[in-house]
C-alpha positions in Angstrom: 128.6 -41.1 19.6 127.1 -38.1 20.0 123.8 -38.9 17.6 123.1 -41.9 19.3 119.4 -42.3 20.2 117.8 -45.3 21.3 118.4 -49.6 20.8 115.4 -49.5 18.4 113.5 -52.7 19.1 110.9 -51.1 21.3 109.5 -47.1 19.8 107.4 -44.8 21.3 104.5 -43.9 18.5 100.4 -42.5 18.6 98.1 -45.6 19.2 96.4 -45.3 15.9 93.4 -47.0 17.1 92.5 -48.1 20.6 94.6 -51.1 21.7 95.4 -54.0 24.4 98.2 -54.8 25.5 99.9 -57.7 23.5 98.4 -56.7 20.4 99.2 -55.7 16.9 98.7 -51.9 16.1 100.2 -50.5 12.0 101.8 -46.9 11.6 102.2 -46.2 8.4 104.8 -48.5 7.3 105.8 -49.2 11.3 104.1 -52.5 12.6 104.6 -52.8 16.7 103.4 -54.9 18.9 101.8 -52.9 22.3 103.6 -53.0 25.3 100.8 -51.5 27.1 96.8 -50.5 26.5 96.2 -47.1 25.1 93.0 -45.7 23.7 93.4 -43.6 20.0 95.9 -40.9 19.9 98.0 -41.8 23.1 102.1 -42.5 23.1 102.4 -46.2 23.4 105.9 -48.2 23.2 105.8 -51.0 20.4 108.4 -53.9 19.8 109.1 -53.4 16.9 111.7 -56.4 16.4 111.4 -59.9 18.2 109.5 -63.2 18.5 105.5 -62.5 19.3 102.7 -65.0 19.7 100.4 -63.1 17.3 96.4 -63.2 16.6 96.0 -64.6 13.2 93.6 -65.3 10.2 92.1 -68.6 11.9 91.1 -70.6 8.4 94.8 -70.3 7.7 97.6 -73.5 7.8 101.1 -71.8 8.1 104.5 -73.2 7.6 107.5 -72.2 9.2 109.5 -69.8 7.5 105.9 -68.2 5.3 105.8 -64.6 4.8 103.3 -62.9 7.3 101.5 -59.5 6.4 99.7 -57.7 8.8 95.7 -57.5 8.0 95.0 -53.7 9.6 91.4 -54.7 8.7 91.2 -57.6 10.8 93.6 -57.1 13.2 95.2 -60.1 12.7 98.7 -61.6 11.0 97.9 -63.7 7.6 100.2 -64.5 5.0 98.0 -63.1 2.7 99.3 -60.4 0.7 96.9 -58.3 -1.1 97.0 -54.4 0.4 97.9 -56.4 3.5 101.9 -54.9 4.9 104.9 -57.8 5.8 105.3 -58.2 9.1 107.8 -61.1 9.5 107.9 -64.8 8.8 106.4 -67.8 10.9 108.6 -69.5 13.4 106.0 -72.4 14.1 103.3 -74.0 12.1 99.8 -73.2 12.6 97.3 -75.4 11.9 92.8 -74.2 10.2 92.3 -73.4 12.4 94.0 -71.7 15.1 93.4 -68.4 16.7 97.5 -67.5 17.2 100.7 -67.5 14.9 104.2 -67.3 16.6 105.9 -64.7 14.1 109.6 -63.3 14.1 109.0 -59.6 13.1 111.6 -58.3 10.8 111.6 -54.9 12.2 110.9 -52.8 9.2 108.5 -53.3 6.1 109.5 -54.3 2.4 106.6 -54.2 1.2 
């Protein structure tokens, strides 16, 4: 196929802010997890599909299957819709309080 470019589960994008390996980043409507540390504006490989343990809003309890959003101000996953971007679903329950939650990324935004 002449028009095939790549699988698409990992993409190269410009880091919108300094980001550490394994941390979330949001570029427009693209959410990914950085594969390595990158300074703001530098190219970074971002995983946009898969299952990750991500920083979460500590004061929330999650249930399996709950919709998970990205709060780009707090740089944390949340169940709060508001102006946050949908990034996937919770694959494990997470207690209140807890620092991380397991998320299956959806690869693209619905909202």
